[in-house]
PADREN-279805 format. One record per residue (C-alpha): residue number from 0; residue in one letter; x negated, y, z negated. Coordinates in Angstrom, 1 decimal, decimal comma. Example, Ala and Ser with C-alpha at 12.3 -4.5 7.8 and 13.67 -1.06 7.14 Angstrom:
<rs>
<k 0 r A px -12,3 py -4,5 pz -7,8>
<k 1 r S px -13,7 py -1,1 pz -7,1>
</rs>
This chain:
<rs>
<k 0 r M px 36,8 py 98,7 pz -21,4>
<k 1 r K px 33,0 py 98,0 pz -20,8>
<k 2 r T px 31,4 py 100,1 pz -18,0>
<k 3 r D px 28,1 py 98,4 pz -18,2>
<k 4 r Y px 28,0 py 94,8 pz -17,5>
<k 5 r Q px 26,5 py 91,7 pz -15,5>
<k 6 r L px 28,4 py 89,0 pz -13,8>
<k 7 r L px 26,8 py 85,6 pz -14,1>
<k 8 r Y px 28,3 py 82,5 pz -12,1>
<k 9 r P px 27,3 py 79,5 pz -10,0>
<k 10 r P px 25,6 py 80,2 pz -7,0>
<k 11 r V px 28,3 py 78,0 pz -5,2>
<k 12 r I px 31,7 py 78,0 pz -6,2>
<k 13 r R px 34,3 py 75,7 pz -3,6>
<k 14 r F px 37,6 py 75,5 pz -3,9>
<k 15 r G px 40,1 py 73,1 pz -2,3>
<k 16 r W px 42,5 py 69,9 pz -2,2>
<k 17 r G px 39,4 py 67,3 pz -1,2>
<k 18 r C px 36,9 py 69,3 pz -1,7>
<k 19 r R px 34,9 py 66,9 pz -3,4>
<k 20 r N px 34,4 py 64,8 pz -0,7>
<k 21 r E px 31,5 py 67,6 pz 0,4>
<k 22 r T px 29,5 py 66,5 pz -2,8>
<k 23 r P px 26,9 py 64,7 pz -1,0>
<k 24 r A px 26,2 py 67,4 pz 2,0>
<k 25 r R px 26,1 py 69,9 pz -1,1>
<k 26 r L px 23,2 py 67,8 pz -2,9>
<k 27 r R px 21,1 py 67,6 pz 0,4>
<k 28 r D px 21,2 py 71,3 pz 0,2>
<k 29 r L px 19,8 py 71,4 pz -3,2>
<k 30 r G px 17,5 py 68,7 pz -2,1>
<k 31 r C px 16,2 py 70,8 pz 1,2>
<k 32 r G px 18,0 py 68,1 pz 3,5>
<k 33 r S px 17,5 py 64,9 pz 1,2>
<k 34 r L px 19,6 py 63,8 pz -1,5>
<k 35 r P px 18,0 py 64,0 pz -5,0>
<k 36 r R px 17,5 py 61,3 pz -7,5>
<k 37 r T px 20,6 py 62,0 pz -9,4>
<k 38 r M px 22,1 py 60,8 pz -12,7>
<k 39 r L px 25,7 py 60,4 pz -12,5>
<k 40 r V px 27,9 py 61,6 pz -15,9>
<k 41 r C px 31,4 py 60,6 pz -15,1>
<k 42 r S px 34,6 py 59,7 pz -17,0>
<k 43 r G px 35,9 py 56,4 pz -17,0>
<k 44 r S px 39,3 py 57,4 pz -16,1>
<k 45 r V px 37,8 py 59,2 pz -12,8>
<k 46 r R px 36,1 py 56,5 pz -11,9>
<k 47 r R px 39,3 py 53,8 pz -12,6>
<k 48 r S px 41,5 py 56,3 pz -10,4>
<k 49 r G px 39,3 py 55,7 pz -7,1>
<k 50 r L px 39,3 py 59,2 pz -6,0>
<k 51 r V px 35,4 py 59,7 pz -6,4>
<k 52 r D px 34,5 py 56,0 pz -4,7>
<k 53 r A px 33,9 py 57,3 pz -1,0>
<k 54 r L px 31,3 py 59,9 pz -2,2>
<k 55 r L px 30,0 py 57,7 pz -4,8>
<k 56 r A px 29,5 py 55,0 pz -2,5>
<k 57 r E px 27,7 py 57,5 pz -0,1>
<k 58 r L px 25,2 py 58,7 pz -3,1>
<k 59 r E px 24,6 py 54,8 pz -4,5>
<k 60 r P px 21,2 py 54,7 pz -2,9>
<k 61 r V px 19,9 py 57,7 pz -5,0>
<k 62 r I px 22,0 py 57,4 pz -8,3>
<k 63 r V px 19,0 py 56,2 pz -10,8>
<k 64 r A px 21,0 py 56,5 pz -13,8>
<k 65 r E px 24,3 py 56,8 pz -15,1>
<k 66 r Q px 26,4 py 57,8 pz -18,1>
<k 67 r P px 30,2 py 56,4 pz -17,9>
<k 68 r G px 32,1 py 58,2 pz -20,3>
<k 69 r V px 31,7 py 61,2 pz -23,2>
<k 70 r S px 33,1 py 61,3 pz -26,5>
<k 71 r H px 35,5 py 64,1 pz -27,2>
<k 72 r D px 33,7 py 67,1 pz -28,6>
<k 73 r P px 30,5 py 65,4 pz -27,3>
<k 74 r P px 28,1 py 64,8 pz -30,1>
<k 75 r I px 24,4 py 66,4 pz -30,0>
<k 76 r A px 23,3 py 62,5 pz -30,1>
<k 77 r E px 24,8 py 61,5 pz -26,7>
<k 78 r V px 23,5 py 64,5 pz -25,2>
<k 79 r D px 20,3 py 63,1 pz -26,5>
<k 80 r A px 20,8 py 60,1 pz -24,8>
<k 81 r I px 21,5 py 61,6 pz -21,4>
<k 82 r A px 18,6 py 63,5 pz -21,2>
<k 83 r R px 16,7 py 60,7 pz -22,0>
<k 84 r A px 18,2 py 58,3 pz -19,6>
<k 85 r A px 17,6 py 61,3 pz -16,8>
<k 86 r R px 14,0 py 61,6 pz -17,9>
<k 87 r T px 13,1 py 57,9 pz -17,9>
<k 88 r A px 15,0 py 57,7 pz -14,5>
<k 89 r D px 13,0 py 60,7 pz -13,2>
<k 90 r A px 16,4 py 62,6 pz -12,0>
<k 91 r Q px 16,1 py 65,6 pz -10,3>
<k 92 r L px 19,5 py 66,6 pz -10,4>
<k 93 r I px 22,6 py 65,7 pz -13,0>
<k 94 r L px 26,1 py 65,1 pz -11,3>
<k 95 r A px 29,0 py 65,7 pz -13,5>
<k 96 r I px 32,4 py 64,0 pz -12,7>
<k 97 r G px 35,1 py 64,7 pz -15,9>
<k 98 r G px 36,8 py 66,8 pz -18,2>
<k 99 r G px 35,2 py 69,8 pz -19,9>
<k 100 r S px 33,5 py 67,3 pz -22,8>
<k 101 r V px 31,8 py 65,3 pz -19,8>
<k 102 r I px 30,5 py 68,6 pz -18,1>
<k 103 r D px 29,6 py 70,3 pz -21,2>
<k 104 r A px 27,4 py 67,0 pz -22,5>
<k 105 r A px 26,0 py 67,3 pz -19,0>
<k 106 r K px 25,2 py 70,9 pz -18,8>
<k 107 r A px 23,2 py 70,4 pz -22,3>
<k 108 r A px 21,6 py 67,5 pz -21,0>
<k 109 r A px 20,5 py 69,2 pz -17,8>
<k 110 r G px 19,1 py 72,2 pz -20,0>
<k 111 r I px 17,2 py 70,2 pz -22,3>
<k 112 r A px 15,9 py 67,2 pz -20,3>
<k 113 r P px 12,6 py 68,8 pz -19,5>
<k 114 r T px 11,6 py 69,9 pz -22,7>
<k 115 r G px 11,5 py 66,3 pz -24,4>
<k 116 r L px 13,5 py 67,9 pz -27,4>
<k 117 r P px 16,2 py 66,6 pz -29,2>
<k 118 r C px 19,4 py 68,7 pz -28,9>
<k 119 r A px 19,5 py 69,4 pz -32,6>
<k 120 r E px 16,4 py 72,4 pz -31,6>
<k 121 r F px 18,8 py 74,0 pz -29,7>
<k 122 r Y px 22,2 py 73,5 pz -31,5>
<k 123 r H px 21,0 py 74,1 pz -34,7>
<k 124 r R px 17,7 py 75,8 pz -34,7>
<k 125 r G px 18,2 py 78,1 pz -31,6>
<k 126 r Q px 15,5 py 76,8 pz -29,4>
<k 127 r A px 15,8 py 78,4 pz -25,9>
<k 128 r V px 16,7 py 76,6 pz -22,7>
<k 129 r P px 14,1 py 76,8 pz -20,3>
<k 130 r A px 14,5 py 78,1 pz -17,1>
<k 131 r N px 13,3 py 74,7 pz -15,3>
<k 132 r A px 16,4 py 73,0 pz -16,6>
<k 133 r L px 17,7 py 70,3 pz -14,1>
<k 134 r P px 19,9 py 71,4 pz -11,5>
<k 135 r L px 23,8 py 70,5 pz -12,4>
<k 136 r V px 26,5 py 70,0 pz -9,9>
<k 137 r A px 30,0 py 69,6 pz -11,6>
<k 138 r L px 33,3 py 68,4 pz -10,5>
<k 139 r P px 35,9 py 69,1 pz -13,2>
<k 140 r T px 38,7 py 66,5 pz -13,0>
<k 141 r T px 41,1 py 68,7 pz -15,7>
<k 142 r A px 42,2 py 72,3 pz -14,9>
<k 143 r G px 41,4 py 73,7 pz -18,5>
<k 144 r T px 38,0 py 74,6 pz -20,0>
<k 145 r G px 36,1 py 75,9 pz -17,2>
<k 146 r A px 33,1 py 74,4 pz -18,1>
<k 147 r E px 31,9 py 73,9 pz -14,4>
<k 148 r I px 31,7 py 78,0 pz -14,2>
<k 149 r T px 30,3 py 79,1 pz -17,6>
<k 150 r M px 27,0 py 79,0 pz -19,4>
<k 151 r N px 28,8 py 77,7 pz -22,6>
<k 152 r S px 27,8 py 73,9 pz -23,6>
<k 153 r V px 30,6 py 73,3 pz -26,6>
<k 154 r L px 29,1 py 70,3 pz -28,9>
<k 155 r S px 29,4 py 68,7 pz -32,1>
<k 156 r D px 27,3 py 67,4 pz -34,6>
<k 157 r P px 29,2 py 65,0 pz -36,8>
<k 158 r V px 26,3 py 64,7 pz -39,6>
<k 159 r A px 26,3 py 68,5 pz -39,8>
<k 160 r D px 30,1 py 68,2 pz -39,8>
<k 161 r T px 29,9 py 71,3 pz -37,0>
<k 162 r K px 31,3 py 72,1 pz -33,9>
<k 163 r K px 29,9 py 75,2 pz -31,6>
<k 164 r S px 28,3 py 76,2 pz -28,5>
<k 165 r I px 25,0 py 76,2 pz -27,3>
<k 166 r R px 24,7 py 79,3 pz -24,7>
<k 167 r S px 22,1 py 80,1 pz -21,7>
<k 168 r P px 22,2 py 81,5 pz -17,9>
<k 169 r Y px 20,2 py 78,5 pz -17,4>
<k 170 r L px 23,2 py 76,2 pz -18,1>
<k 171 r V px 25,7 py 77,8 pz -15,5>
<k 172 r P px 26,0 py 74,9 pz -12,6>
<k 173 r K px 24,1 py 75,2 pz -9,7>
<k 174 r I px 27,4 py 74,0 pz -7,6>
<k 175 r A px 31,2 py 74,2 pz -8,8>
<k 176 r L px 33,4 py 71,6 pz -6,6>
<k 177 r I px 36,8 py 72,4 pz -7,9>
<k 178 r D px 39,6 py 69,9 pz -6,1>
<k 179 r P px 42,6 py 70,1 pz -7,6>
<k 180 r E px 43,4 py 66,5 pz -6,0>
<k 181 r L px 41,3 py 65,3 pz -9,1>
<k 182 r T px 43,6 py 66,3 pz -11,6>
<k 183 r V px 46,6 py 64,6 pz -10,2>
<k 184 r S px 46,2 py 61,6 pz -12,3>
<k 185 r A px 46,0 py 63,4 pz -15,6>
<k 186 r S px 48,9 py 62,8 pz -18,1>
<k 187 r P px 51,6 py 65,3 pz -18,9>
<k 188 r A px 50,0 py 65,9 pz -22,2>
<k 189 r L px 46,4 py 66,2 pz -21,1>
<k 190 r T px 48,1 py 68,8 pz -18,1>
<k 191 r A px 49,7 py 70,9 pz -21,0>
<k 192 r A px 46,6 py 70,8 pz -23,2>
<k 193 r S px 44,2 py 71,8 pz -20,5>
<k 194 r G px 46,5 py 74,4 pz -18,9>
<k 195 r L px 47,3 py 75,8 pz -22,1>
<k 196 r D px 43,5 py 76,2 pz -22,9>
<k 197 r A px 43,1 py 77,9 pz -19,6>
<k 198 r L px 46,1 py 80,1 pz -20,2>
<k 199 r T px 44,8 py 81,3 pz -23,5>
<k 200 r Q px 41,3 py 81,8 pz -22,2>
<k 201 r A px 42,6 py 84,0 pz -19,5>
<k 202 r I px 45,0 py 86,3 pz -22,2>
<k 203 r E px 41,8 py 86,5 pz -24,6>
<k 204 r S px 39,7 py 87,6 pz -22,1>
<k 205 r Y px 42,0 py 90,4 pz -20,9>
<k 206 r L px 42,2 py 91,5 pz -24,5>
<k 207 r S px 38,6 py 91,0 pz -25,5>
<k 208 r T px 36,4 py 93,9 pz -26,6>
<k 209 r G px 34,1 py 92,8 pz -23,8>
<k 210 r A px 36,6 py 93,1 pz -21,2>
<k 211 r Q px 35,6 py 95,0 pz -18,1>
<k 212 r A px 37,2 py 95,4 pz -14,4>
<k 213 r T px 36,3 py 92,5 pz -12,8>
<k 214 r S px 36,9 py 90,2 pz -15,9>
<k 215 r Q px 40,7 py 91,9 pz -16,3>
<k 216 r A px 41,2 py 91,4 pz -12,6>
<k 217 r L px 40,6 py 87,7 pz -12,3>
<k 218 r A px 42,1 py 87,1 pz -16,4>
<k 219 r L px 45,4 py 88,7 pz -15,0>
<k 220 r A px 45,4 py 86,8 pz -12,0>
<k 221 r A px 44,8 py 83,7 pz -13,7>
<k 222 r V px 47,9 py 84,5 pz -16,1>
<k 223 r R px 50,2 py 85,0 pz -13,4>
<k 224 r L px 49,1 py 81,7 pz -11,8>
<k 225 r L px 49,3 py 79,4 pz -14,9>
<k 226 r Y px 52,5 py 81,2 pz -16,7>
<k 227 r H px 54,3 py 80,4 pz -13,3>
<k 228 r W px 52,9 py 76,9 pz -12,3>
<k 229 r L px 52,0 py 75,1 pz -15,3>
<k 230 r P px 55,5 py 74,1 pz -16,6>
<k 231 r A px 55,9 py 72,4 pz -13,0>
<k 232 r A px 52,7 py 70,3 pz -12,9>
<k 233 r Y px 53,6 py 69,3 pz -16,7>
<k 234 r A px 56,9 py 68,0 pz -15,1>
<k 235 r N px 55,6 py 66,5 pz -11,8>
<k 236 r G px 52,0 py 65,4 pz -11,8>
<k 237 r A px 52,2 py 64,6 pz -8,0>
<k 238 r D px 53,4 py 68,1 pz -7,3>
<k 239 r R px 50,7 py 69,2 pz -4,8>
<k 240 r T px 51,6 py 73,0 pz -4,7>
<k 241 r A px 51,5 py 72,9 pz -8,5>
<k 242 r R px 48,4 py 71,3 pz -9,2>
<k 243 r T px 46,7 py 73,7 pz -7,0>
<k 244 r Q px 47,9 py 76,7 pz -8,5>
<k 245 r V px 46,9 py 75,7 pz -11,8>
<k 246 r A px 43,7 py 74,6 pz -10,6>
<k 247 r E px 43,2 py 77,9 pz -9,3>
<k 248 r G px 44,5 py 79,6 pz -12,4>
<k 249 r S px 41,7 py 77,8 pz -14,6>
<k 250 r M px 39,2 py 78,4 pz -12,3>
<k 251 r L px 39,9 py 82,4 pz -12,3>
<k 252 r S px 40,4 py 81,9 pz -16,1>
<k 253 r A px 37,0 py 80,4 pz -16,5>
<k 254 r M px 35,4 py 83,3 pz -14,2>
<k 255 r A px 36,8 py 86,0 pz -16,6>
<k 256 r F px 36,1 py 84,6 pz -20,0>
<k 257 r G px 32,6 py 83,7 pz -19,0>
<k 258 r Q px 31,8 py 87,3 pz -18,7>
<k 259 r S px 33,9 py 88,9 pz -21,4>
<k 260 r G px 34,0 py 86,8 pz -24,4>
<k 261 r L px 37,2 py 85,4 pz -26,0>
<k 262 r G px 38,7 py 85,8 pz -29,2>
<k 263 r A px 40,5 py 84,8 pz -32,5>
<k 264 r V px 42,3 py 81,7 pz -31,2>
<k 265 r H px 38,6 py 80,3 pz -30,1>
<k 266 r G px 37,3 py 81,3 pz -33,1>
<k 267 r L px 39,6 py 79,5 pz -35,4>
<k 268 r A px 40,2 py 76,8 pz -32,8>
<k 269 r H px 36,9 py 75,0 pz -33,3>
<k 270 r P px 36,7 py 74,6 pz -36,8>
<k 271 r L px 40,4 py 73,8 pz -36,9>
<k 272 r G px 40,4 py 71,3 pz -33,9>
<k 273 r H px 37,3 py 69,5 pz -35,5>
<k 274 r L px 38,9 py 69,3 pz -38,8>
<k 275 r L px 41,7 py 67,7 pz -37,8>
<k 276 r S px 40,6 py 66,0 pz -34,7>
<k 277 r L px 43,0 py 67,5 pz -32,4>
<k 278 r P px 42,6 py 68,2 pz -28,5>
<k 279 r H px 41,3 py 71,7 pz -28,3>
<k 280 r G px 43,9 py 72,7 pz -25,7>
<k 281 r Y px 46,7 py 71,5 pz -28,1>
<k 282 r T px 45,1 py 73,7 pz -31,2>
<k 283 r C px 44,7 py 76,7 pz -28,8>
<k 284 r A px 48,1 py 76,3 pz -28,0>
<k 285 r V px 49,5 py 76,2 pz -31,4>
<k 286 r L px 47,6 py 79,4 pz -32,6>
<k 287 r L px 48,1 py 81,8 pz -29,5>
<k 288 r P px 51,5 py 83,2 pz -30,3>
<k 289 r V px 50,2 py 84,0 pz -34,0>
<k 290 r I px 47,1 py 85,5 pz -33,0>
<k 291 r L px 49,2 py 87,0 pz -30,3>
<k 292 r R px 51,3 py 88,6 pz -32,7>
<k 293 r W px 48,3 py 89,7 pz -35,0>
<k 294 r N px 46,8 py 91,5 pz -31,9>
<k 295 r A px 49,8 py 93,1 pz -30,5>
<k 296 r S px 49,5 py 96,7 pz -32,1>
<k 297 r A px 45,6 py 97,0 pz -31,0>
<k 298 r K px 46,4 py 96,7 pz -27,1>
<k 299 r P px 50,0 py 97,7 pz -26,5>
<k 300 r R px 49,0 py 98,8 pz -23,1>
<k 301 r E px 47,5 py 95,6 pz -22,3>
<k 302 r F px 50,4 py 93,5 pz -23,8>
<k 303 r N px 52,8 py 95,1 pz -21,5>
<k 304 r E px 50,2 py 94,7 pz -18,7>
<k 305 r L px 50,1 py 91,0 pz -19,1>
<k 306 r A px 53,9 py 91,0 pz -19,6>
<k 307 r T px 54,7 py 92,8 pz -16,3>
<k 308 r A px 52,4 py 90,0 pz -14,2>
<k 309 r C px 54,5 py 87,3 pz -15,6>
<k 310 r G px 58,0 py 89,2 pz -14,7>
<k 311 r L px 58,6 py 90,1 pz -18,4>
<k 312 r A px 60,1 py 93,5 pz -20,0>
<k 313 r D px 57,3 py 94,1 pz -22,2>
<k 314 r G px 54,5 py 92,6 pz -25,1>
<k 315 r A px 57,0 py 91,5 pz -27,3>
<k 316 r A px 58,9 py 89,4 pz -25,0>
<k 317 r F px 55,5 py 88,3 pz -23,5>
<k 318 r I px 54,5 py 86,8 pz -26,9>
<k 319 r A px 57,8 py 85,1 pz -27,3>
<k 320 r A px 57,3 py 83,8 pz -23,8>
<k 321 r I px 54,4 py 82,1 pz -24,5>
<k 322 r A px 55,9 py 80,5 pz -27,8>
<k 323 r A px 58,6 py 79,2 pz -25,7>
<k 324 r L px 56,4 py 77,8 pz -22,7>
<k 325 r A px 53,7 py 75,9 pz -25,3>
<k 326 r N px 57,1 py 74,8 pz -26,9>
<k 327 r G px 58,1 py 73,5 pz -23,8>
<k 328 r L px 55,4 py 71,9 pz -23,2>
<k 329 r G px 55,5 py 69,9 pz -26,0>
<k 330 r I px 53,4 py 71,9 pz -28,4>
<k 331 r P px 54,9 py 72,5 pz -31,9>
<k 332 r G px 55,4 py 76,0 pz -33,3>
<k 333 r T px 53,1 py 75,5 pz -36,2>
<k 334 r L px 50,9 py 72,6 pz -37,8>
<k 335 r A px 53,2 py 71,7 pz -40,8>
<k 336 r A px 52,8 py 68,1 pz -39,9>
<k 337 r F px 48,8 py 68,4 pz -41,1>
<k 338 r Q px 47,4 py 68,8 pz -44,6>
<k 339 r F px 44,4 py 71,3 pz -44,5>
<k 340 r D px 45,1 py 73,6 pz -47,4>
<k 341 r R px 42,0 py 72,3 pz -49,2>
<k 342 r D px 39,8 py 72,9 pz -46,0>
<k 343 r A px 40,9 py 76,6 pz -45,7>
<k 344 r D px 37,4 py 77,4 pz -47,0>
<k 345 r Y px 35,7 py 75,2 pz -44,4>
<k 346 r I px 37,4 py 77,1 pz -41,5>
<k 347 r V px 36,7 py 80,3 pz -43,4>
<k 348 r A px 33,0 py 79,7 pz -43,1>
<k 349 r N px 33,1 py 78,3 pz -39,6>
<k 350 r C px 35,1 py 80,6 pz -37,8>
<k 351 r R px 32,9 py 83,9 pz -37,2>
<k 352 r S px 31,9 py 82,9 pz -34,1>
<k 353 r G px 31,1 py 85,0 pz -31,2>
<k 354 r S px 34,6 py 84,7 pz -30,1>
<k 355 r M px 35,9 py 86,1 pz -33,4>
<k 356 r K px 33,8 py 89,1 pz -33,0>
<k 357 r A px 35,5 py 89,6 pz -29,5>
<k 358 r N px 38,9 py 89,8 pz -30,7>
<k 359 r P px 40,7 py 93,3 pz -30,5>
<k 360 r R px 42,0 py 93,0 pz -33,9>
<k 361 r P px 39,1 py 92,3 pz -36,7>
<k 362 r L px 40,3 py 89,7 pz -39,5>
<k 363 r S px 39,1 py 89,7 pz -42,6>
<k 364 r D px 38,5 py 86,2 pz -44,6>
<k 365 r Q px 42,0 py 87,3 pz -46,6>
<k 366 r D px 43,7 py 87,4 pz -43,2>
<k 367 r V px 42,1 py 84,3 pz -41,9>
<k 368 r R px 43,7 py 82,5 pz -45,0>
<k 369 r A px 47,2 py 84,2 pz -44,4>
<k 370 r I px 47,3 py 83,1 pz -40,7>
<k 371 r L px 46,5 py 79,4 pz -41,9>
<k 372 r R px 49,2 py 79,7 pz -44,5>
<k 373 r E px 51,4 py 80,7 pz -41,3>
<k 374 r L px 50,2 py 77,8 pz -39,6>
<k 375 r A px 50,9 py 75,0 pz -42,0>
<k 376 r P px 53,7 py 76,7 pz -44,1>
</rs>
């Protein structure tokens, strides 16, 4: 476990049912008493839900530009469009209301907008995000990716056929308002995929080579909440207690992995999900039991601690229970329905991310190929 580390979070993290309605007051805080000129990046579904009508009505006079929706795995061209619109409108702040894709795209746009440079400079060529990035306020509508907490922005480039992150401390939102009520309209399938993504993040954070005391405490609390409450939120999306517990578990998961890094599930999920056009959480959930079995020998004490947090006997029971949980939420145990044997070279070539490096047990290219064969027998 690391004993030399730094913690990096949004200056304000607000959690609670209905806290979205504090948004105008929070923006006034950032604007020193006045509402700043705001660019809104908002998913279409949350607009249609009516849940943000009141706060947007109050902000309407200062919303100078709007991006209504963002593609899954946001392409860098969409980030360029948001950044360009923010500059044209002389926006002073970006407000993101939506799932992980919406927040990731808004984060990247806020970071690059002041530079006038295309996103490709940051995504492909490692240009540093400047300190004068536009402030970002994020309201997540799913309990999953934790994009509202972290310094990562996961993007794609369809031309280069890649999916990866840009990272910078200057991408961390200024304010994260996490309102569980915004997740109530999520479908059972979205609830499962996003919740299992959060659970995967918490487990991988706990086992990561970058784990430290703070991240492990947060990760263990997240695993406990998500394991016990995700099935109830999946079964009844209107269950206020379940939605609140799952949203809190997701928040704690992001607070953990944002400091520790992840593991091989995420290292493989990015190229595999991109290749097969699968939801990220779905891909993670299929991979998770396989990678847990791979890692079990490297961290036996930690696996037993995870089991105890879930009320289970030992690490082996924990792995079996996670596989059963995913299956109960409609996630298959394999990807046998998809043909990707011929694309194994692509996955091997694109899985060597920071997440893979933080995995507690290294995987060679041959090991990766063996796992892919296990996924598609």
